[in-house]
C-alpha positions as CSV (number, residue, x, y, z in Angstrom):
1,M,-164.9,-287.1,-93.8
2,Q,-163.3,-284.5,-91.6
3,K,-165.1,-283.8,-88.2
4,P,-166.8,-280.4,-87.9
5,M,-164.9,-278.1,-85.9
6,R,-166.5,-277.2,-82.7
7,M,-166.3,-274.1,-80.5
8,E,-164.2,-275.5,-77.9
9,D,-161.7,-276.5,-80.4
10,L,-161.0,-272.8,-81.1
11,K,-160.7,-271.6,-77.3
12,G,-156.8,-272.4,-77.3
13,W,-156.2,-270.7,-80.7
14,E,-155.3,-266.9,-80.8
15,P,-153.2,-265.1,-83.1
16,A,-149.5,-264.7,-82.6
17,F,-149.7,-261.1,-82.1
18,W,-152.2,-261.3,-79.4
19,L,-150.3,-264.0,-77.6
20,A,-147.1,-261.6,-77.8
21,W,-149.3,-258.8,-76.6
22,K,-150.6,-260.7,-73.6
23,K,-147.2,-261.9,-72.7
24,Y,-145.3,-258.8,-73.0
25,R,-148.1,-256.1,-72.3
26,L,-146.1,-254.7,-69.2
27,A,-142.9,-254.1,-71.7
28,Y,-145.3,-252.6,-74.2
29,A,-147.1,-250.2,-71.8
30,F,-143.6,-248.9,-71.1
31,V,-142.5,-248.6,-74.6
32,L,-145.8,-246.8,-75.6
33,P,-144.9,-243.0,-74.5
34,A,-141.8,-243.5,-76.7
35,L,-143.6,-244.9,-79.6
36,I,-146.2,-242.1,-79.3
37,A,-143.4,-239.6,-79.2
38,I,-141.6,-241.0,-82.3
39,G,-144.8,-241.0,-84.1
40,L,-145.7,-237.3,-83.4
41,V,-142.2,-236.3,-84.1
42,I,-141.3,-238.4,-87.0
43,L,-144.2,-240.4,-88.9
44,Y,-146.8,-237.6,-88.4
45,P,-144.4,-235.0,-90.2
46,L,-143.1,-237.5,-92.9
47,F,-146.6,-238.5,-93.8
48,S,-147.6,-234.4,-94.0
49,V,-144.9,-234.2,-96.2
50,V,-146.0,-237.1,-98.6
51,V,-149.6,-235.7,-98.5
52,T,-148.2,-232.2,-99.4
53,S,-146.2,-233.7,-102.5
54,F,-149.4,-234.3,-104.2
55,E,-150.5,-230.8,-103.9
56,R,-150.1,-227.6,-105.4
57,Y,-149.2,-225.8,-102.2
58,H,-147.7,-222.3,-102.9
59,L,-147.5,-220.2,-100.0
60,L,-148.8,-217.1,-101.9
61,E,-151.6,-219.0,-102.9
62,I,-152.8,-221.2,-100.1
63,L,-153.9,-217.7,-97.8
64,T,-157.0,-217.0,-100.6
65,K,-157.7,-220.7,-102.1
66,G,-155.8,-223.3,-100.2
67,P,-153.8,-226.2,-101.4
68,T,-155.0,-228.1,-104.6
69,Y,-154.8,-231.9,-105.1
70,I,-152.7,-232.3,-108.3
71,G,-151.8,-236.1,-108.2
72,F,-148.3,-236.7,-109.4
73,A,-147.7,-233.6,-111.3
74,N,-144.9,-232.1,-108.9
75,Y,-143.2,-235.5,-109.4
76,V,-143.1,-235.3,-113.3
77,E,-142.1,-231.8,-113.3
78,I,-139.3,-232.7,-111.2
79,L,-138.2,-235.8,-113.3
80,K,-138.5,-233.1,-116.5
81,D,-136.6,-230.4,-114.7
82,P,-132.8,-230.3,-115.7
83,E,-131.8,-228.4,-112.7
84,F,-132.9,-231.6,-110.6
85,W,-130.7,-234.0,-112.7
86,Y,-127.8,-231.5,-112.3
87,S,-128.3,-231.3,-108.5
88,L,-128.6,-235.1,-108.3
89,G,-125.5,-235.7,-110.3
90,I,-123.4,-233.2,-107.9
91,T,-125.0,-234.8,-104.9
92,M,-124.0,-238.4,-106.0
93,Y,-120.5,-237.2,-106.7
94,F,-120.3,-235.2,-103.3
95,T,-121.7,-238.1,-101.4
96,A,-119.3,-240.6,-103.0
97,A,-116.4,-238.4,-102.3
98,C,-117.2,-237.6,-98.6
99,V,-117.9,-241.3,-97.8
100,I,-114.9,-242.8,-99.2
101,L,-112.7,-240.2,-97.9
102,T,-114.3,-240.4,-94.5
103,I,-114.1,-244.1,-94.2
104,L,-110.2,-243.9,-95.4
105,A,-109.5,-241.3,-92.7
106,G,-111.4,-242.7,-89.9
107,L,-109.8,-246.2,-90.5
108,A,-106.4,-244.4,-90.8
109,V,-106.8,-242.9,-87.5
110,A,-108.2,-245.5,-85.9
111,L,-105.0,-247.7,-86.8
112,L,-102.7,-244.9,-85.3
113,L,-104.7,-244.7,-82.1
114,N,-104.6,-248.2,-81.7
115,L,-100.9,-248.3,-81.2
116,E,-99.0,-247.0,-78.1
117,F,-97.0,-243.9,-78.4
118,P,-96.5,-240.9,-76.5
119,G,-99.4,-238.4,-76.6
120,H,-101.6,-241.3,-77.3
121,K,-104.4,-240.3,-75.0
122,V,-104.2,-236.3,-75.7
123,L,-104.4,-237.3,-79.5
124,S,-107.4,-239.5,-78.7
125,V,-109.2,-236.7,-77.3
126,A,-108.1,-233.9,-79.7
127,I,-109.8,-235.7,-82.6
128,L,-113.1,-235.4,-81.1
129,I,-113.0,-231.6,-81.3
130,P,-114.2,-231.5,-84.8
131,W,-117.0,-233.7,-84.1
132,V,-118.3,-232.1,-81.1
133,M,-118.2,-228.4,-82.9
134,P,-121.6,-227.3,-84.1
135,R,-121.5,-227.6,-87.8
136,V,-122.6,-223.9,-88.6
137,A,-119.8,-222.5,-86.5
138,S,-117.2,-224.9,-87.8
139,S,-118.2,-224.0,-91.3
140,I,-118.0,-220.2,-90.4
141,L,-114.5,-220.9,-89.1
142,W,-113.6,-223.1,-92.4
143,K,-114.9,-220.0,-94.5
144,W,-112.4,-217.6,-92.6
145,I,-109.7,-220.0,-93.4
146,Y,-110.6,-220.2,-97.1
147,D,-110.9,-216.6,-97.5
148,D,-108.9,-215.1,-100.5
149,Q,-107.7,-211.9,-98.5
150,F,-107.4,-213.0,-94.8
151,G,-107.5,-216.6,-94.8
152,I,-104.8,-218.6,-93.3
153,L,-104.8,-221.3,-96.0
154,N,-103.3,-219.0,-98.7
155,Y,-101.0,-217.7,-96.3
156,L,-99.5,-221.1,-95.4
157,L,-99.4,-222.0,-99.0
158,T,-97.4,-218.7,-99.7
159,L,-94.8,-219.4,-97.1
160,L,-94.4,-222.7,-98.6
161,G,-93.7,-221.1,-101.8
162,F,-97.1,-221.0,-103.8
163,K,-97.0,-217.5,-104.5
164,G,-99.7,-217.7,-107.1
165,M,-102.0,-218.8,-104.4
166,A,-101.6,-215.6,-102.2
167,S,-105.1,-214.4,-103.2
168,Y,-107.0,-217.4,-104.7
169,A,-110.6,-217.6,-104.0
170,W,-111.3,-221.2,-102.9
171,L,-115.0,-220.9,-102.6
172,A,-115.6,-218.6,-105.7
173,H,-114.3,-221.1,-108.3
174,T,-116.4,-224.0,-109.6
175,S,-113.3,-226.2,-109.8
176,S,-112.4,-225.7,-106.1
177,A,-115.6,-224.9,-104.4
178,L,-117.1,-228.3,-104.1
179,W,-113.9,-229.9,-103.1
180,A,-113.5,-227.3,-100.3
181,V,-116.8,-228.2,-98.7
182,I,-116.0,-232.0,-99.1
183,I,-112.9,-231.3,-96.8
184,V,-115.1,-229.5,-94.1
185,V,-117.4,-232.5,-94.1
186,V,-114.8,-235.1,-93.9
187,W,-113.1,-233.3,-91.2
188,Q,-116.0,-233.1,-89.2
189,S,-117.4,-236.7,-89.8
190,F,-114.2,-238.9,-89.7
191,P,-113.7,-238.6,-85.8
192,F,-117.0,-240.9,-85.3
193,I,-115.7,-243.3,-87.6
194,A,-112.4,-243.4,-86.1
195,V,-114.0,-243.8,-82.6
196,S,-116.2,-246.7,-83.6
197,L,-113.3,-248.3,-85.5
198,L,-111.0,-248.0,-82.6
199,A,-113.5,-249.7,-80.3
200,A,-113.9,-252.8,-82.6
201,L,-110.0,-253.0,-83.3
202,Q,-109.4,-253.0,-79.5
203,S,-111.8,-256.1,-79.2
204,I,-109.7,-258.1,-81.7
205,P,-107.6,-260.7,-80.0
206,A,-103.9,-260.1,-79.8
207,E,-103.3,-263.8,-80.3
208,L,-104.3,-263.6,-84.0
209,Y,-101.8,-260.9,-84.6
210,E,-99.0,-262.9,-82.8
211,A,-99.7,-265.8,-84.4
212,A,-99.6,-264.0,-88.0
213,M,-96.3,-262.5,-87.0
214,I,-94.8,-266.0,-86.2
215,D,-96.0,-267.1,-89.5
216,G,-94.0,-264.2,-91.2
217,A,-97.1,-262.0,-92.1
218,S,-96.3,-258.6,-93.1
219,P,-98.3,-255.3,-91.6
220,W,-100.0,-255.1,-94.8
221,Q,-101.1,-258.7,-94.9
222,R,-102.3,-258.5,-91.2
223,L,-104.4,-255.6,-92.3
224,R,-105.8,-257.3,-95.4
225,F,-106.7,-261.0,-93.9
226,I,-107.1,-260.3,-90.2
227,T,-108.4,-256.3,-89.4
228,L,-110.3,-255.6,-92.5
229,P,-112.4,-258.9,-92.5
230,L,-113.2,-258.7,-88.8
231,L,-114.3,-254.9,-89.5
232,R,-116.2,-255.5,-92.5
233,N,-119.7,-255.8,-90.7
234,L,-119.2,-252.4,-88.6
235,L,-117.5,-250.8,-91.9
236,G,-120.6,-251.7,-93.7
237,V,-123.0,-249.9,-91.2
238,L,-120.5,-247.0,-91.1
239,T,-120.7,-246.7,-94.9
240,V,-124.5,-246.7,-94.7
241,I,-124.5,-244.1,-92.1
242,S,-122.0,-241.8,-93.8
243,T,-124.0,-242.1,-96.9
244,I,-127.3,-241.1,-95.3
245,W,-125.4,-238.2,-93.4
246,D,-123.8,-236.8,-96.6
247,F,-126.4,-237.2,-99.1
248,K,-128.7,-235.0,-97.2
249,A,-126.0,-232.4,-96.2
250,F,-127.2,-228.9,-96.1
251,D,-125.7,-227.0,-93.1
252,Q,-121.8,-226.8,-94.3
253,M,-122.7,-226.4,-97.9
254,W,-125.1,-223.5,-97.4
255,V,-122.7,-221.8,-94.9
256,L,-119.8,-221.9,-97.3
257,T,-121.3,-221.5,-100.8
258,E,-125.0,-221.5,-100.8
259,G,-124.9,-223.5,-103.7
260,G,-122.7,-221.3,-105.7
261,P,-120.7,-220.3,-107.7
262,A,-122.8,-220.6,-110.6
263,G,-124.7,-223.5,-109.2
264,G,-121.4,-225.5,-108.7
265,T,-122.4,-226.7,-105.4
266,M,-126.3,-227.0,-105.9
267,I,-126.6,-230.3,-103.9
268,L,-130.3,-231.7,-103.5
269,G,-130.6,-230.5,-100.1
270,I,-129.8,-226.6,-101.2
271,H,-132.0,-227.4,-104.2
272,T,-135.0,-228.4,-102.1
273,W,-134.4,-225.5,-99.7
274,M,-134.6,-222.9,-102.4
275,N,-137.7,-224.4,-103.8
276,A,-139.3,-224.4,-100.5
277,F,-138.3,-221.1,-99.1
278,A,-137.1,-218.8,-102.1
279,Y,-139.6,-219.8,-104.4
280,L,-142.4,-220.9,-101.8
281,R,-143.4,-223.9,-103.9
282,M,-144.0,-226.3,-100.8
283,G,-145.6,-228.8,-102.7
284,R,-142.6,-229.2,-105.3
285,A,-140.0,-229.1,-102.2
286,S,-142.1,-231.9,-100.5
287,A,-142.0,-234.1,-103.6
288,L,-138.1,-233.6,-103.9
289,A,-137.8,-234.4,-100.2
290,V,-139.7,-237.7,-100.6
291,I,-137.5,-238.5,-103.8
292,M,-134.5,-237.8,-101.6
293,L,-136.0,-240.2,-99.1
294,L,-136.6,-242.8,-101.7
295,L,-132.9,-242.5,-103.1
296,V,-131.6,-242.8,-99.8
297,T,-133.5,-246.0,-98.7
298,A,-132.4,-247.4,-102.3
299,I,-128.8,-246.9,-101.7
300,T,-129.1,-248.2,-98.2
301,L,-131.0,-251.5,-99.6
302,F,-128.2,-251.8,-102.1
303,Y,-125.4,-251.4,-99.5
304,L,-127.0,-254.1,-97.5
305,K,-127.5,-256.4,-100.4
306,I,-123.9,-256.0,-101.2
307,F,-122.7,-256.8,-97.6
308,N,-125.1,-259.8,-97.4
309,R,-123.8,-261.3,-100.4
310,E,-120.3,-261.2,-99.2
311,E,-121.0,-262.4,-95.9
312,E,-122.9,-265.6,-97.7
């Protein structure tokens, strides 16, 4: 028979979190203001959006009768709406194209900057210009570049012999508008990828490449069997970051096309904005925002699972 537990036997037993709190209470005290700020700036608005997504929250109605709890009705309407699925398809296509091209462009530029050549330092600084420019300002600049009457792009194409492109409206055709925005997003995003990969490239020991060259490895083999495996973890992180950025893109698309022409660039970010501020359906817009958050979370977890499986 077991002996009955006495009170003095419990004196040395405390929950793990309480022991950690007692040990690191000074550190927690310094971190507490930042946690409170994060809660006010991020967690509280997120909680409010989730609550609003379960309500009928029309701006023209709440002034008289206030919001009404309707459960999952907003989500059901969204899932039955063809416009949502159309916007989701465009968003997935847009995100995939932007992420792939951004990673490839960033890797190519990083490999180039990792070499020594005249003007190396100047180019290293110059590639940061798209990254530091405000997205709205750069989008206005690109809108002028794409202009069918005064844009420099059509002018350069005519100089190269493409006379039929003299007055081509890049942002007025569904076949070219989406790719025009993709180019702008990639142009503005790849410097961050390039700088991150360049830092990782410069940390790879030169002895590995020297040994591979002695063994007769070609540049492609050195890239495939040395560089890419050592950059795999960083490439995974950058892919996740790029996916999150591009999936919730709004600024460039709104300035350049506003979702047109004929809804050809109606990504979920613009679709959500239209429901919130054009149709004043805040409840439905909040539900769309929650769905976007869940989709980004699912994609991120999918990426992490793939990279973890490859690592194992």
